[in-house]
N, C-alpha and C positions, 0 to 999 in steps of 0.2 A: 260429049261429056267425058271428062277425064276422071279416072278413079285412082285413089291412093289408099292402100290398105283396105279398111272397111268404112272409110268416110268418103262419100261420093260428092264430087264437086260440080257445081253448076254456076258458071260465072264466078263471082266473088263469094257466093254462099256455099257453105258446106252442109250437105244433107247426111245426117247420121244413118247408119245402116241398121235396119230392123233385125238383122242377124246377130247383132251384139246383144247379149242377154240383158244388159242394163237398159238398152233402148227398147227391146222387146217387152220387158216388164213394164216400163213406163207407158208404152203405147197401148198395150192390151190389158194391163193390170190395174191401172189407176181408176178410182171412182170418176165417172164422167166418160169412160170409154165403153160403157155398157152396150151401146148400139154396135160399135165396131166388133167387140169381142163376141157378142151374140151371133152376129153374121158369120164370123170366122169359125166359131164352134159348130154352127149349123152345117157348114161345109165339111168339117172334119167328121162329125157324128152322123151326117146324112139324115137329119131330122129337124123339124121345127121346134124351137124352144120358146117357152112363154116368157121367161125372164132370167136374167143373170145378176148375181150379186158379187161385187168386187171389193167389198168393204174390209175383207180380211187381209188384203195385201198392204205391205208397207209402201210409203211414198218415198222413193229414193231421193228425190230432189229436196226433201226436208232434212235429209241426213247430212252429216259432214262428209264431203267427198273424199277426205283423207282417211276416213275410217275404213277398216277392213270390211269388204262386202261379203255377205254370207250367201245363203241360197236365194236365187233370184227367180224362182218359179212364179207362175201366175196361178193363184188358187181361185176357182170360180164355184160359187154355189148356184146350181141350176134348178129352176122351178121350185125353190125352197125345199127340195127333198133329196138331192144328190150332189156330189162334189166332183169337180174335174180339176186336175193339176196339170198345167202345161209347162214344159221345160224346154228351153232352147240351149243346144250344146254346139259350140264352135269347134272344140278340140276333142279328138277321139280319146276316150279314156278306157282303162281296163275295167272289166266286169260291168259293162254298160247296162246289160239286161238286168243283172242283179241290183244295180243302182235304182232303176226305175221301179222294180218290185219293192225295194226297201222304202222308197218315198211313198209309193202307193199304200204300203202297209201302215206307215205312220199316220197318214191322213185317215185311213179306214178305221184304225184303232181309236183315234181321237173322238170319233162319233159317240162313243159310250159315255163320255163326260163323267166317269166315276160310277156309272150305273152298271149293275150286273146283268141287266136284261139285254140279251143280244138282239132283240127286235129293234133296238135303237140304232143299230148299225145301218149306215146308209150306203147305197150304191156309189161306188167310187171309180172314176175313170182317170187313167193316166195317159198323157199325151207327151211323147218325146219327139222333138224336131231337131234333126242333126244336119250339120253342114258338111257331111262326109257320107260315104257309103259304108254300111256295116257288113263286114265279111260274112257273118253267119246268114245274112239275108240277101246274099248276092243274086239269087235266082228270083227274088220277089220284086214287085213293082215299087213305086215311090211311096205308097201308103199301104201299110199292112195293119190288120186288126186282129187282136188276140183275146181269147177267152179260155176258160177251163172246160175241156170237153172229154167225154168218155170215148176212148179211141178203139176199144176192142170190138164192140158189137154195134151199137145204135148211133154213135156219134152225138149223143145228147149233151147239151150244155148243162154243166153242174149248177152254176149260179149266174145270175145277171149282176151280182154285186161287184165282180171284177171284170174290167174291160181295159185293154191297153191298145193305144194307137202309136205306131212308129212311122214318122215321115222323114224320108231322106231327100234333102233338097237337090243334090246333084243329079238325081235320077229323073228330074223333070225334063232333062235334055234328051232322055231316051224314050219318052212316052210315045204311044201310038197317036195317030192324028185324031182319032175319035175322042181321046182322053183330054185333048186341049180345051174342050168346052166345059170340062168339069169345074165347078165353082172352087173346089179346093186347089186345083192347078193354078187358077187365077190368083188366089191368095198367096200361094207359094211363090209365084212369079213376083208378086208385090214385095214379099219379104226378101227375095233374092235381089231385086233391083226395082225399087219404086219409081225410078225415073225412065224406065223403058217405054218404048212406043206401045208395046202390048198392054202394059198397065194403064197407059193413057186411054186406050180404047176400052178397057174393062171399066174404067171409072165413069164412062158415059152412061153405063147401065147399072152401076153399083154405087149407090149413094154412100154406103158405109165405107167402102174402100176410098172414095173421094174424101170422106171425113178423116179417115186414117192418114191419108197423104197430107192433108192440111194440118193435122195435129203434129205429124212428124216434122213439118216445116217449122212450126212454132217451137217445138222441142229443140230443133237444130240451132235455133238462135239463143237458146237458154245457156248462159255461161256455165252454170253449175252442171247441166247435163253434158256439156262439151267436156268438162273436166272428168266426169264420171266415165264417159266414153273413152277418153284418152287413157285413163287409169286401167280400164278393162282391156283395151288394146295392148297396153304394155304388159299386163299380166298374161295375156294370151301369147304374145311374142316370147316372153320369158319361158312360159310353159313349153312352147314348141322348141325353143333353143335347148332347154334342159333335156327334153326327150331326144333331140338329135344328138346331143353330146353323150347321153347315156347309151344310145344305139352305137355310136362311133366307138366309145370306150369298150363296149361289150364286144364289138367285132374285133377291135385291136387286141383285147385281152384274149379273146378266143383264138385269134391267129397266133399270138405269142405262145399261148398255152399249147396250141396244136404243134407249133414248130418245136417247142421244148420237148413235147411228148414224142414227136417224130425223131428228134436227135437221140433221145434216150432209148427209144426202141431200136434205132439204127445201131447205136453203140452196143446194146445188149445182143442184137442179132449178129453184129460183127464179132463180138467176143465169143458168142456161142459157135459161130462158124469157124473162128480161129481155133477153138478148142478141138473141134471135129477134125480139122486139117492136121493139127499137131498129133492127135491120137492116131490118125490114119498113117502118118509118116512113121510114127513110133512102131506101129504094127508091121509096116512094110520092112523096117529095119530089123 
């Protein structure tokens, strides 16, 4: 199988990558994907779910592909009593942790619906899936789970209303052998490369993953979805190019400034030293 960018090719057919946020949102966020999303979230949250509701998500394929695309998270209502927001990120961004907290707070605050009664607030879970390793989490595994705890004495959890999950896709290549059987590892392998032999084996026992692959194949033939994917790929390439340019410019400016500062300091030191030498000679004379 040949790969180009984030579109995987098999024969004459192109299979869109689930790592692209537009594809991820359509695959896991559209009404009709409830079975797929339920199974995926069960693997992340490590618990059985009764039902999931995807009706609050936009359907991208109904929108004009030329329009600017906004936030492409997947919002899921779980068991009619809690919310889960899932975000896919391909490009490393500044203040990533603050970003996930901000989106969590927006969803959590919306639960009030104008009411002053805080009992209306619902447990809210944030899930961030990234296609890179986060420097702050270098020592942690591919999946980390976060809550507010008391750290001084008893390590008690302050509230169950806040829960964050961070999944770093590249770290699945560093996992221990016993972790390979975890359901979440299987789903991350699907997102990483749905055409791999591993995923083919997983689908024999996972009907929902097989359904996700079939839906992805149908989506990959959708002309509007192809346009959306290409636009998103272009935006990602542009963002990376701008970042590389900014780094290069920063380095060059830093070097230039450093050289200028060095020359200035050298001249000042030379003048200072020259004055000392002159004073010494005058004293000797």
